N, C-alpha and C positions, 0 to 999 in steps of 0.2 A: 553298219547303217544300211538298210534297203533304199535303193534309188527308185523312185517312181516319177512317173509323169501325168499330171491330170491335163485331159484335153477332151474337147468335143468327139462325141463317136459318131464314125462314119457308117453309112448304111451297111457296108460289108462287114463291120465288126459287131452288128445287132447279136449273130448266133453266140460269139463270144460272151457278151453281156447276159444273155439269157442263160447260158452255163453258169455263171456266176451268181445270178438271182437264184436259180434253181438250188444250186449248192447251199447257198446261204439260208434261204426261206424254206427249203426242204428239210433242212434239220429239226428246225422248230416245229413244222406240219408234223414230223414224225413223233417227235417228243411229246408234243402235246396233242397229238391226234387229230388235228385239223385235217378236213377233207375239202374239197372244191366247192362243195355244197354248204359246209359251215362257214368257211372262210374263203369266198370266192376271190377276193382283192389279194390274196396273199401272192407275194413273188413266187411262190412254189408252183403256182398255176398260171402264170404268165405265158402266152405262147408268142413265137414269133410273129406271127400276124398281129399280135397286140402291140408289139414294139415297132414294126412297121407303121401301122396305123397311127399310133403316137407320134412318130418321127414326122409322118406327112401331115399331121395336124398342127406341127410346128413345136411340140414339146421339146424342150432343152434337154439333150441327154450328154451327160459327162462319165468318164470313166478314169480310175486310177489304174495306169499300166506299170506293170514291173516287166520290162524287155517286151515282149508282145503279148504277156499274158495279162488278162484283166483281172484286177486284184479287188476292184471295188467299182461300184455303178450306183448312178444316181440320175433321176431325171426332174426336172423341174416344170411346173405349168401353172400359169397363172390361173387363180381360183375366180370362178366366174359368180 
């Protein structure tokens, strides 16, 4: 069984989260032909600045870590 820990993401971990987002959503983008223009909200096109900005706005960010590797990522934001 894989051991993992889910916890809040620190600012210095955003790059690792971005890598996980790009890996996960990039596969779908390639498979289905999504582009930044046709699906701009896809995780495949999120930038580090997008994540930093969201964190500064108070968006809650959590990641599943296996050791020091980000295996999953989610962010929660109150809908306005």
